[in-house]
N, C-alpha and C positions, 0 to 999 in steps of 0.2 A: 504494499499500500504505500509506504514512504517513497519508493522508486518511482511509482506512478505520479505522486504528487510533485516530486522533484522534476520529472519529465514534463509534467503540465506547466510548472513554474517556468521552465526553460522555454517552452513553446510560447507561453503568454509574453515573456521578456522580448523574444524575437519578434513577435507581432507588435508589440509596443514600439520597439525601435524602428520597425518598418513603417509603422503609422507616423512616427515622428519625422522620418525622412520624407514621406509624402507630404505631410503638413507644411514642412519647411519648403519643399519645391513649390507647392501651391501658393504659399505666402509670397515667394520670390516672383512667381508669375503674375500675381495679383498686382504687386508693386510695379511690375513692368508695364502691365495693362493700364494701370492708373496713370503712370507717367505718359504713355502714348495718348491716353484719353485727354490729358491736360495739354499735351503739345497740339493735338488735333483741334482742341476748343480754341487755343490761342490763335492757331493758323486760320480757322474759319472766321474768327472775329477780325483778323487783319484784312482777310478777303472781303468780308462784308463791308468794312470801311472803305476799302479800294473801289468796291463795286458802287457804293453810294457816291463816292466822290467823282468817279468817271461818269456815272449817269448825270449828276449835277453839271459837270462840265459840258457834257454833250447837249443837255437840255438848255443850258444858258446859251450856248452858241446857236442852237436851233431856234430858241426863243427870240434872239436878237434878229436873226435872219427873217423870221416870220413877222416880227414887229415892223421892221423896215419896209416889208413888202406891203403890209396892210396900211400902215400909216404914212409911208413915204419917208423921205429923208428928214424932214422937219417935224415939229410937234404940232399936231392939229389941235385946235381949241377943244378943251374937255378931256385931253389925254394927260395922265400923270405917270411918273416913272414909279414902277413897282419897287418898294424898298426890300432890302435883304432881311428876312426874319428868321433865318435858319439859325439854329442853336439858341433861339430865345424862348423863354418860358411862353406858354400859350397866351396867357393874359397880356404879357408885354408885347407879343407879337400882334395881337389883335389891336392894342392901342396904337402901336406903330402904323399899322395898315390904315386905321381910322385917321390918324394925323396926316397920312399921305393922301387921303381922300378915297380910300378904298375900304372895303369890308371884308371880313373873314367869312369865307364861304363854307364849304363842306370840310369838316375836320375828320380825319380818318386816323385810327389809332393803329400803329405798327407794333406788334409784339415780337418777341424772340430776341436774338442776339442783336445788341445795339452797337454801333461804332464806338471806339474808345473815346471817352470823354463826354459822351452824350448822356444827359440825366433824364429820368422820367418826366414827361411834361414839356420837353423842349421839342421845337419844330425840327423835324429831320429834312423835310422837302417842302416846296411851294410850288404852285402852278397858277398863274404864270410865274417865271423866274424873275429874280431881282434884275433891275436894269432895263427890262422891257417896259414898253409903253401900254397902258390900258385905259380904258374909258374911266373917267372919274366915277366913283360910286360902284364900279364893278367888284365882284367877289374874287378872292384869292383862295384857292384850295389849299388846305394844309395837312400835312402828315406829321403826327405827333408821336414821339416815343411813349409807348404804353407799358404797363407792368405785365411781364410774362409770368408763366407759371413757376419759374425757378427763383424769382426774386422774393424777398421777404414780404410778408403782409403789410399793408399800409393802413393806419388807423383813419378814421373819418376826419379828424382835425388836422391831418398833415397837408402840406402843400400839394402833394400828389394823391391825396384821398379820392379825387374825382376820377383818376385813372385807374384806380385798383379795381380788379374784377371781384373783390370781396365785399364791396360796398354797395 
């Protein structure tokens, strides 16, 4: 009986050591995967910022060409220059547009990964683009950074409370 118990003890120790090795290997693989995930997330964030920047540059150039075609080389009476409200908080952007003789039109929330340095509630894009001419009183469409599902919850009294999907 003692020999059987000693044999079983030896088997259990061997299984335990084998399990420890497997656990250590899994921990190393998990660490490697977490590092890869972090690098991928950072890369996607940079790519998203580059995409937004390139879209903005292309749309500004396209908007200037369209504006010149529609209004001609000079300013027609009743046309105002669209101010740049990108990266401004929504309320400030609306006030800036009003001061320029325009109104805030449709406001669209963009959720998900945001470009570096953009805060929730800030304008990401506008249409028409800044520098173009628009009729006084016309609306400017705004795309605003909104809280995504991975950001912490926002309480109702915070500046970004109106953008929270929990309110």
